[in-house]
PDB file of N, CA, C and O in Angstrom, chain B, residues numbered from 101:
ATOM      1  N   LEU B 101       0.826  -1.102  -0.102  1.00  0.00           N
ATOM      2  CA  LEU B 101       0.129  -0.044   0.037  1.00  0.00           C
ATOM      3  C   LEU B 101       0.985   1.349   0.093  1.00  0.00           C
ATOM      4  O   LEU B 101       1.636   1.646   1.094  1.00  0.00           O
ATOM      5  N   ASN B 102       0.927   2.161  -1.051  1.00  0.00           N
ATOM      6  CA  ASN B 102       1.401   3.374  -1.041  1.00  0.00           C
ATOM      7  C   ASN B 102       0.594   4.473  -0.308  1.00  0.00           C
ATOM      8  O   ASN B 102      -0.385   4.974  -0.861  1.00  0.00           O
ATOM      9  N   PRO B 103       1.018   4.882   1.013  1.00  0.00           N
ATOM     10  CA  PRO B 103       0.422   6.062   1.509  1.00  0.00           C
ATOM     11  C   PRO B 103       0.118   7.236   0.472  1.00  0.00           C
ATOM     12  O   PRO B 103      -0.973   7.806   0.494  1.00  0.00           O
ATOM     13  N   GLY B 104       1.019   7.544  -0.347  1.00  0.00           N
ATOM     14  CA  GLY B 104       0.701   8.772  -1.173  1.00  0.00           C
ATOM     15  C   GLY B 104      -0.557   8.524  -1.944  1.00  0.00           C
ATOM     16  O   GLY B 104      -1.165   9.575  -2.147  1.00  0.00           O
ATOM     17  N   ASN B 105      -1.045   7.628  -2.358  1.00  0.00           N
ATOM     18  CA  ASN B 105      -2.157   7.273  -3.039  1.00  0.00           C
ATOM     19  C   ASN B 105      -3.562   7.184  -2.142  1.00  0.00           C
ATOM     20  O   ASN B 105      -4.681   7.345  -2.630  1.00  0.00           O
ATOM     21  N   SER B 106      -3.322   6.928  -0.893  1.00  0.00           N
ATOM     22  CA  SER B 106      -4.594   6.649   0.043  1.00  0.00           C
ATOM     23  C   SER B 106      -5.085   7.996   0.367  1.00  0.00           C
ATOM     24  O   SER B 106      -4.402   8.965   0.033  1.00  0.00           O
ATOM     25  N   ASN B 107      -6.267   8.165   1.021  1.00  0.00           N
ATOM     26  CA  ASN B 107      -7.023   9.074   1.490  1.00  0.00           C
ATOM     27  C   ASN B 107      -6.160   9.856   2.554  1.00  0.00           C
ATOM     28  O   ASN B 107      -6.124  11.084   2.624  1.00  0.00           O
ATOM     29  N   LEU B 108      -5.373   8.870   3.489  1.00  0.00           N
ATOM     30  CA  LEU B 108      -4.754   9.459   4.595  1.00  0.00           C
ATOM     31  C   LEU B 108      -3.547  10.225   3.977  1.00  0.00           C
ATOM     32  O   LEU B 108      -3.154  11.280   4.475  1.00  0.00           O
ATOM     33  N   GLY B 109      -2.999   9.691   2.929  1.00  0.00           N
ATOM     34  CA  GLY B 109      -1.615  10.269   2.276  1.00  0.00           C
ATOM     35  C   GLY B 109      -2.106  11.601   1.779  1.00  0.00           C
ATOM     36  O   GLY B 109      -1.445  12.585   2.108  1.00  0.00           O
ATOM     37  N   LEU B 110      -3.329  11.793   0.924  1.00  0.00           N
ATOM     38  CA  LEU B 110      -4.065  13.093   0.716  1.00  0.00           C
ATOM     39  C   LEU B 110      -4.065  14.040   1.741  1.00  0.00           C
ATOM     40  O   LEU B 110      -3.592  15.171   1.626  1.00  0.00           O
ATOM     41  N   ILE B 111      -4.595  13.584   2.749  1.00  0.00           N
ATOM     42  CA  ILE B 111      -5.072  14.476   4.123  1.00  0.00           C
ATOM     43  C   ILE B 111      -3.528  14.919   4.399  1.00  0.00           C
ATOM     44  O   ILE B 111      -3.192  16.100   4.313  1.00  0.00           O
ATOM     45  N   THR B 112      -2.672  13.944   4.715  1.00  0.00           N
ATOM     46  CA  THR B 112      -1.434  14.436   5.365  1.00  0.00           C
ATOM     47  C   THR B 112      -0.697  15.320   4.401  1.00  0.00           C
ATOM     48  O   THR B 112      -0.033  16.252   4.854  1.00  0.00           O
ATOM     49  N   ASP B 113      -0.764  15.091   3.026  1.00  0.00           N
ATOM     50  CA  ASP B 113      -0.034  16.066   2.186  1.00  0.00           C
ATOM     51  C   ASP B 113      -0.799  17.702   2.241  1.00  0.00           C
ATOM     52  O   ASP B 113      -0.232  18.793   2.185  1.00  0.00           O
ATOM     53  N   PHE B 114      -2.118  17.433   2.356  1.00  0.00           N
ATOM     54  CA  PHE B 114      -2.708  18.871   2.355  1.00  0.00           C
ATOM     55  C   PHE B 114      -2.339  19.395   3.855  1.00  0.00           C
ATOM     56  O   PHE B 114      -1.959  20.565   3.797  1.00  0.00           O
ATOM     57  N   PHE B 115      -2.341  18.926   5.048  1.00  0.00           N
ATOM     58  CA  PHE B 115      -1.976  19.500   6.412  1.00  0.00           C
ATOM     59  C   PHE B 115      -0.548  19.925   6.058  1.00  0.00           C
ATOM     60  O   PHE B 115      -0.323  21.135   6.104  1.00  0.00           O
ATOM     61  N   GLU B 116       0.329  19.201   5.754  1.00  0.00           N
ATOM     62  CA  GLU B 116       1.845  19.605   5.633  1.00  0.00           C
ATOM     63  C   GLU B 116       1.954  20.842   4.684  1.00  0.00           C
ATOM     64  O   GLU B 116       2.697  21.753   5.047  1.00  0.00           O
ATOM     65  N   ALA B 117       1.259  20.960   3.458  1.00  0.00           N
ATOM     66  CA  ALA B 117       1.287  22.111   2.614  1.00  0.00           C
ATOM     67  C   ALA B 117       0.574  23.286   3.394  1.00  0.00           C
ATOM     68  O   ALA B 117       0.964  24.442   3.232  1.00  0.00           O
ATOM     69  N   TYR B 118      -0.584  22.953   4.332  1.00  0.00           N
ATOM     70  CA  TYR B 118      -1.272  24.037   5.006  1.00  0.00           C
ATOM     71  C   TYR B 118      -0.401  24.791   5.891  1.00  0.00           C
ATOM     72  O   TYR B 118      -0.324  26.014   6.008  1.00  0.00           O
ATOM     73  N   LEU B 119       0.293  23.811   6.542  1.00  0.00           N
ATOM     74  CA  LEU B 119       1.206  24.210   7.788  1.00  0.00           C
ATOM     75  C   LEU B 119       2.371  24.900   7.373  1.00  0.00           C
ATOM     76  O   LEU B 119       2.936  25.635   8.183  1.00  0.00           O
ATOM     77  N   LYS B 120       2.826  24.759   6.176  1.00  0.00           N
ATOM     78  CA  LYS B 120       3.942  25.429   5.711  1.00  0.00           C
ATOM     79  C   LYS B 120       3.487  26.745   5.040  1.00  0.00           C
ATOM     80  O   LYS B 120       4.257  27.705   5.024  1.00  0.00           O
ATOM     81  N   ALA B 121       2.267  26.817   4.491  1.00  0.00           N
ATOM     82  CA  ALA B 121       1.843  28.180   4.081  1.00  0.00           C
ATOM     83  C   ALA B 121       1.909  29.250   4.812  1.00  0.00           C
ATOM     84  O   ALA B 121       1.913  29.127   6.037  1.00  0.00           O
ATOM     85  N   ASP B 122       1.972  30.493   4.222  1.00  0.00           N
ATOM     86  CA  ASP B 122       1.861  31.629   5.093  1.00  0.00           C
ATOM     87  C   ASP B 122       0.243  31.752   5.320  1.00  0.00           C
ATOM     88  O   ASP B 122      -0.595  31.500   4.454  1.00  0.00           O
ATOM     89  N   TYR B 123      -0.025  32.182   6.637  1.00  0.00           N
ATOM     90  CA  TYR B 123      -1.435  32.639   6.834  1.00  0.00           C
ATOM     91  C   TYR B 123      -2.135  33.102   6.116  1.00  0.00           C
ATOM     92  O   TYR B 123      -3.331  32.871   6.293  1.00  0.00           O
ATOM     93  N   THR B 124      -1.775  33.859   5.117  1.00  0.00           N
ATOM     94  CA  THR B 124      -2.393  34.682   4.291  1.00  0.00           C
ATOM     95  C   THR B 124      -2.651  33.843   2.783  1.00  0.00           C
ATOM     96  O   THR B 124      -3.405  34.284   1.915  1.00  0.00           O
ATOM     97  N   ASP B 125      -2.100  32.928   2.693  1.00  0.00           N
ATOM     98  CA  ASP B 125      -2.123  31.924   1.580  1.00  0.00           C
ATOM     99  C   ASP B 125      -2.987  30.670   2.021  1.00  0.00           C
ATOM    100  O   ASP B 125      -3.312  29.783   1.233  1.00  0.00           O
ATOM    101  N   ARG B 126      -3.248  30.685   3.062  1.00  0.00           N
ATOM    102  CA  ARG B 126      -4.038  29.248   3.461  1.00  0.00           C
ATOM    103  C   ARG B 126      -5.512  29.067   3.022  1.00  0.00           C
ATOM    104  O   ARG B 126      -6.055  27.963   2.979  1.00  0.00           O
ATOM    105  N   GLY B 127      -6.175  30.343   2.670  1.00  0.00           N
ATOM    106  CA  GLY B 127      -7.400  30.279   2.202  1.00  0.00           C
ATOM    107  C   GLY B 127      -7.087  29.942   0.488  1.00  0.00           C
ATOM    108  O   GLY B 127      -7.666  29.001  -0.055  1.00  0.00           O
ATOM    109  N   LEU B 128      -6.314  30.639  -0.112  1.00  0.00           N
ATOM    110  CA  LEU B 128      -6.069  29.932  -1.507  1.00  0.00           C
ATOM    111  C   LEU B 128      -5.684  28.572  -1.777  1.00  0.00           C
ATOM    112  O   LEU B 128      -6.090  27.925  -2.742  1.00  0.00           O
ATOM    113  N   LEU B 129      -4.805  28.116  -0.802  1.00  0.00           N
ATOM    114  CA  LEU B 129      -4.289  26.729  -0.812  1.00  0.00           C
ATOM    115  C   LEU B 129      -5.553  25.846  -0.685  1.00  0.00           C
ATOM    116  O   LEU B 129      -5.602  24.836  -1.387  1.00  0.00           O
ATOM    117  N   THR B 130      -6.626  26.147   0.182  1.00  0.00           N
ATOM    118  CA  THR B 130      -7.468  25.528   0.571  1.00  0.00           C
ATOM    119  C   THR B 130      -8.518  25.420  -0.704  1.00  0.00           C
ATOM    120  O   THR B 130      -8.973  24.328  -1.044  1.00  0.00           O
ATOM    121  N   LYS B 131      -8.817  26.505  -1.299  1.00  0.00           N
ATOM    122  CA  LYS B 131      -9.690  26.590  -2.506  1.00  0.00           C
ATOM    123  C   LYS B 131      -9.125  25.482  -3.568  1.00  0.00           C
ATOM    124  O   LYS B 131      -9.843  24.606  -4.051  1.00  0.00           O
ATOM    125  N   GLU B 132      -7.733  25.648  -3.864  1.00  0.00           N
ATOM    126  CA  GLU B 132      -6.930  24.974  -4.931  1.00  0.00           C
ATOM    127  C   GLU B 132      -7.198  23.497  -4.659  1.00  0.00           C
ATOM    128  O   GLU B 132      -7.585  22.794  -5.593  1.00  0.00           O
ATOM    129  N   TRP B 133      -7.016  22.970  -3.424  1.00  0.00           N
ATOM    130  CA  TRP B 133      -7.127  21.699  -3.110  1.00  0.00           C
ATOM    131  C   TRP B 133      -8.644  21.336  -3.265  1.00  0.00           C
ATOM    132  O   TRP B 133      -8.860  20.335  -3.947  1.00  0.00           O
ATOM    133  N   MET B 134      -9.664  21.950  -2.772  1.00  0.00           N
ATOM    134  CA  MET B 134     -10.935  21.875  -3.089  1.00  0.00           C
ATOM    135  C   MET B 134     -11.416  21.614  -4.539  1.00  0.00           C
ATOM    136  O   MET B 134     -12.304  20.827  -4.867  1.00  0.00           O
ATOM    137  N   LYS B 135     -10.611  22.481  -5.426  1.00  0.00           N
ATOM    138  CA  LYS B 135     -10.873  22.236  -6.975  1.00  0.00           C
ATOM    139  C   LYS B 135     -10.186  21.202  -7.525  1.00  0.00           C
ATOM    140  O   LYS B 135     -10.261  21.055  -8.745  1.00  0.00           O
ATOM    141  N   GLY B 136      -9.406  20.313  -6.749  1.00  0.00           N
ATOM    142  CA  GLY B 136      -8.740  19.207  -7.120  1.00  0.00           C
ATOM    143  C   GLY B 136      -7.372  19.675  -7.595  1.00  0.00           C
ATOM    144  O   GLY B 136      -6.774  18.725  -8.102  1.00  0.00           O
ATOM    145  N   ASN B 137      -6.700  20.742  -7.611  1.00  0.00           N
ATOM    146  CA  ASN B 137      -5.393  21.177  -7.750  1.00  0.00           C
ATOM    147  C   ASN B 137      -4.622  20.922  -6.641  1.00  0.00           C
ATOM    148  O   ASN B 137      -4.631  21.706  -5.692  1.00  0.00           O
ATOM    149  N   ARG B 138      -3.799  19.685  -6.646  1.00  0.00           N
ATOM    150  CA  ARG B 138      -2.938  19.485  -5.273  1.00  0.00           C
ATOM    151  C   ARG B 138      -1.586  20.356  -5.263  1.00  0.00           C
ATOM    152  O   ARG B 138      -0.465  19.958  -5.580  1.00  0.00           O
ATOM    153  N   VAL B 139      -1.960  21.652  -4.822  1.00  0.00           N
ATOM    154  CA  VAL B 139      -0.752  22.484  -5.063  1.00  0.00           C
ATOM    155  C   VAL B 139       0.065  22.372  -3.769  1.00  0.00           C
ATOM    156  O   VAL B 139      -0.601  22.149  -2.758  1.00  0.00           O
ATOM    157  N   SER B 140       1.536  22.500  -3.611  1.00  0.00           N
ATOM    158  CA  SER B 140       2.125  22.255  -2.281  1.00  0.00           C
ATOM    159  C   SER B 140       2.203  23.676  -1.833  1.00  0.00           C
ATOM    160  O   SER B 140       2.268  23.906  -0.626  1.00  0.00           O
ATOM    161  N   HIS B 141       2.202  24.863  -2.892  1.00  0.00           N
ATOM    162  CA  HIS B 141       2.482  26.153  -2.184  1.00  0.00           C
ATOM    163  C   HIS B 141       1.760  27.117  -3.166  1.00  0.00           C
ATOM    164  O   HIS B 141       1.390  26.755  -4.283  1.00  0.00           O
ATOM    165  N   ILE B 142       1.589  28.336  -2.686  1.00  0.00           N
ATOM    166  CA  ILE B 142       1.005  29.486  -3.558  1.00  0.00           C
ATOM    167  C   ILE B 142       2.163  30.340  -4.214  1.00  0.00           C
ATOM    168  O   ILE B 142       2.908  30.975  -3.467  1.00  0.00           O
ATOM    169  N   THR B 143       2.309  30.372  -5.327  1.00  0.00           N
ATOM    170  CA  THR B 143       3.473  31.113  -5.934  1.00  0.00           C
ATOM    171  C   THR B 143       3.066  32.367  -5.962  1.00  0.00           C
ATOM    172  O   THR B 143       1.882  32.602  -6.201  1.00  0.00           O
ATOM    173  N   ARG B 144       3.881  33.290  -5.748  1.00  0.00           N
ATOM    174  CA  ARG B 144       3.786  34.697  -5.788  1.00  0.00           C
ATOM    175  C   ARG B 144       4.848  35.585  -6.555  1.00  0.00           C
ATOM    176  O   ARG B 144       6.065  35.400  -6.546  1.00  0.00           O
ATOM    177  N   THR B 145       4.173  36.566  -7.207  1.00  0.00           N
ATOM    178  CA  THR B 145       5.343  37.331  -7.877  1.00  0.00           C
ATOM    179  C   THR B 145       6.097  38.317  -6.926  1.00  0.00           C
ATOM    180  O   THR B 145       5.652  38.534  -5.799  1.00  0.00           O
ATOM    181  N   ALA B 146       7.423  39.009  -7.453  1.00  0.00           N
ATOM    182  CA  ALA B 146       8.045  39.908  -6.743  1.00  0.00           C
ATOM    183  C   ALA B 146       7.231  40.963  -5.770  1.00  0.00           C
ATOM    184  O   ALA B 146       7.516  41.229  -4.603  1.00  0.00           O
ATOM    185  N   SER B 147       6.304  41.416  -6.440  1.00  0.00           N
ATOM    186  CA  SER B 147       5.278  42.475  -5.919  1.00  0.00           C
ATOM    187  C   SER B 147       4.502  41.836  -4.859  1.00  0.00           C
ATOM    188  O   SER B 147       4.028  42.594  -4.012  1.00  0.00           O
ATOM    189  N   GLY B 148       4.300  40.667  -4.757  1.00  0.00           N
ATOM    190  CA  GLY B 148       3.435  39.858  -3.932  1.00  0.00           C
ATOM    191  C   GLY B 148       1.939  39.312  -4.326  1.00  0.00           C
ATOM    192  O   GLY B 148       1.174  38.737  -3.552  1.00  0.00           O
ATOM    193  N   ALA B 149       1.725  39.584  -5.535  1.00  0.00           N
ATOM    194  CA  ALA B 149       0.638  39.060  -6.166  1.00  0.00           C
ATOM    195  C   ALA B 149       0.642  37.584  -6.548  1.00  0.00           C
ATOM    196  O   ALA B 149       1.640  37.044  -7.024  1.00  0.00           O
ATOM    197  N   ASN B 150      -0.548  36.931  -6.316  1.00  0.00           N
ATOM    198  CA  ASN B 150      -0.574  35.673  -6.589  1.00  0.00           C
ATOM    199  C   ASN B 150      -0.352  35.408  -7.847  1.00  0.00           C
ATOM    200  O   ASN B 150      -0.961  35.982  -8.750  1.00  0.00           O
ATOM    201  N   ALA B 151       0.551  34.502  -8.045  1.00  0.00           N
ATOM    202  CA  ALA B 151       1.009  34.491  -9.563  1.00  0.00           C
ATOM    203  C   ALA B 151       0.406  33.030  -9.987  1.00  0.00           C
ATOM    204  O   ALA B 151       0.737  31.953  -9.490  1.00  0.00           O
ATOM    205  N   GLY B 152      -0.584  33.252 -11.053  1.00  0.00           N
ATOM    206  CA  GLY B 152      -0.985  31.955 -11.796  1.00  0.00           C
ATOM    207  C   GLY B 152      -2.436  31.603 -11.120  1.00  0.00           C
ATOM    208  O   GLY B 152      -3.398  31.461 -11.875  1.00  0.00           O
ATOM    209  N   GLY B 153      -2.599  31.465  -9.752  1.00  0.00           N
ATOM    210  CA  GLY B 153      -3.830  30.914  -9.303  1.00  0.00           C
ATOM    211  C   GLY B 153      -4.219  29.483  -9.419  1.00  0.00           C
ATOM    212  O   GLY B 153      -5.271  29.015  -8.981  1.00  0.00           O
ATOM    213  N   GLY B 154      -3.319  28.845 -10.024  1.00  0.00           N
ATOM    214  CA  GLY B 154      -3.382  27.139 -10.280  1.00  0.00           C
ATOM    215  C   GLY B 154      -4.513  27.142 -11.740  1.00  0.00           C
ATOM    216  O   GLY B 154      -5.105  26.134 -12.125  1.00  0.00           O
ATOM    217  N   ASN B 155      -4.585  28.104 -12.195  1.00  0.00           N
ATOM    218  CA  ASN B 155      -5.397  28.311 -13.514  1.00  0.00           C
ATOM    219  C   ASN B 155      -4.822  27.279 -14.667  1.00  0.00           C
ATOM    220  O   ASN B 155      -3.593  27.277 -14.740  1.00  0.00           O
ATOM    221  N   LEU B 156      -5.478  26.447 -15.531  1.00  0.00           N
ATOM    222  CA  LEU B 156      -4.995  25.863 -16.647  1.00  0.00           C
ATOM    223  C   LEU B 156      -4.919  26.780 -17.831  1.00  0.00           C
ATOM    224  O   LEU B 156      -5.921  27.402 -18.182  1.00  0.00           O
ATOM    225  N   THR B 157      -3.875  26.884 -18.408  1.00  0.00           N
ATOM    226  CA  THR B 157      -3.719  27.857 -19.495  1.00  0.00           C
ATOM    227  C   THR B 157      -3.726  26.809 -20.782  1.00  0.00           C
ATOM    228  O   THR B 157      -3.663  25.589 -20.632  1.00  0.00           O
ATOM    229  N   ASP B 158      -3.812  27.470 -22.067  1.00  0.00           N
ATOM    230  CA  ASP B 158      -3.632  26.808 -23.277  1.00  0.00           C
ATOM    231  C   ASP B 158      -1.885  26.491 -23.392  1.00  0.00           C
ATOM    232  O   ASP B 158      -1.476  25.786 -24.315  1.00  0.00           O
ATOM    233  N   ARG B 159      -1.069  26.991 -22.525  1.00  0.00           N
ATOM    234  CA  ARG B 159       0.329  26.813 -22.813  1.00  0.00           C
ATOM    235  C   ARG B 159       0.682  25.683 -21.798  1.00  0.00           C
ATOM    236  O   ARG B 159       1.743  25.081 -21.964  1.00  0.00           O
ATOM    237  N   GLY B 160      -0.130  25.355 -20.766  1.00  0.00           N
ATOM    238  CA  GLY B 160       0.144  24.299 -19.685  1.00  0.00           C
ATOM    239  C   GLY B 160      -0.293  23.024 -20.252  1.00  0.00           C
ATOM    240  O   GLY B 160      -1.015  22.835 -21.231  1.00  0.00           O
ATOM    241  N   LYS B 161       0.335  22.078 -19.375  1.00  0.00           N
ATOM    242  CA  LYS B 161       0.152  20.851 -19.735  1.00  0.00           C
ATOM    243  C   LYS B 161      -1.488  20.495 -19.221  1.00  0.00           C
ATOM    244  O   LYS B 161      -1.957  21.215 -18.339  1.00  0.00           O
ATOM    245  N   GLY B 162      -2.241  19.499 -19.731  1.00  0.00           N
ATOM    246  CA  GLY B 162      -3.300  19.161 -19.418  1.00  0.00           C
ATOM    247  C   GLY B 162      -4.746  20.025 -19.701  1.00  0.00           C
ATOM    248  O   GLY B 162      -5.861  19.797 -19.231  1.00  0.00           O
ATOM    249  N   PHE B 163      -4.361  20.988 -20.544  1.00  0.00           N
ATOM    250  CA  PHE B 163      -5.422  21.849 -21.085  1.00  0.00           C
ATOM    251  C   PHE B 163      -6.261  21.031 -22.157  1.00  0.00           C
ATOM    252  O   PHE B 163      -5.645  20.263 -22.896  1.00  0.00           O
ATOM    253  N   VAL B 164      -7.576  21.151 -22.271  1.00  0.00           N
ATOM    254  CA  VAL B 164      -8.196  20.632 -23.131  1.00  0.00           C
ATOM    255  C   VAL B 164      -9.123  21.760 -23.842  1.00  0.00           C
ATOM    256  O   VAL B 164      -9.942  22.364 -23.149  1.00  0.00           O
ATOM    257  N   HIS B 165      -8.983  22.067 -25.336  1.00  0.00           N
ATOM    258  CA  HIS B 165      -9.685  22.991 -25.999  1.00  0.00           C
ATOM    259  C   HIS B 165     -10.977  22.309 -26.172  1.00  0.00           C
ATOM    260  O   HIS B 165     -10.934  21.250 -26.798  1.00  0.00           O
ATOM    261  N   ASP B 166     -11.962  22.659 -25.797  1.00  0.00           N
ATOM    262  CA  ASP B 166     -13.441  22.506 -25.698  1.00  0.00           C
ATOM    263  C   ASP B 166     -14.434  23.731 -25.447  1.00  0.00           C
ATOM    264  O   ASP B 166     -13.997  24.847 -25.167  1.00  0.00           O
ATOM    265  N   LEU B 167     -15.675  23.480 -25.555  1.00  0.00           N
ATOM    266  CA  LEU B 167     -16.599  24.483 -25.114  1.00  0.00           C
ATOM    267  C   LEU B 167     -16.596  25.025 -23.874  1.00  0.00           C
ATOM    268  O   LEU B 167     -16.978  26.179 -23.681  1.00  0.00           O
ATOM    269  N   THR B 168     -16.105  24.132 -22.794  1.00  0.00           N
ATOM    270  CA  THR B 168     -16.003  24.811 -21.400  1.00  0.00           C
ATOM    271  C   THR B 168     -14.877  25.706 -21.647  1.00  0.00           C
ATOM    272  O   THR B 168     -15.172  26.840 -21.267  1.00  0.00           O
ATOM    273  N   SER B 169     -13.684  25.636 -22.142  1.00  0.00           N
ATOM    274  CA  SER B 169     -12.303  26.338 -22.160  1.00  0.00           C
ATOM    275  C   SER B 169     -12.944  27.738 -22.714  1.00  0.00           C
ATOM    276  O   SER B 169     -12.435  28.738 -22.209  1.00  0.00           O
ATOM    277  N   LEU B 170     -13.792  27.927 -23.498  1.00  0.00           N
ATOM    278  CA  LEU B 170     -14.011  29.073 -24.201  1.00  0.00           C
ATOM    279  C   LEU B 170     -14.861  29.950 -23.084  1.00  0.00           C
ATOM    280  O   LEU B 170     -15.252  31.085 -23.358  1.00  0.00           O
TER     281      LEU B 170
END
């Protein structure tokens, strides 16, 4: 059994990411996990803005061009 693939592994990964995140990023981190984006941290620009927000773009992997993406 690989704990990384189990529900317990997912919960553990989330709590580790949550506790490592700055308190101002915890809401964004939680929102990304609820959407299914298992991010380990929130990326910020030099000015402090949220960089990317976990949004899929047509330049990223996993993007599908269909009516939903319009």
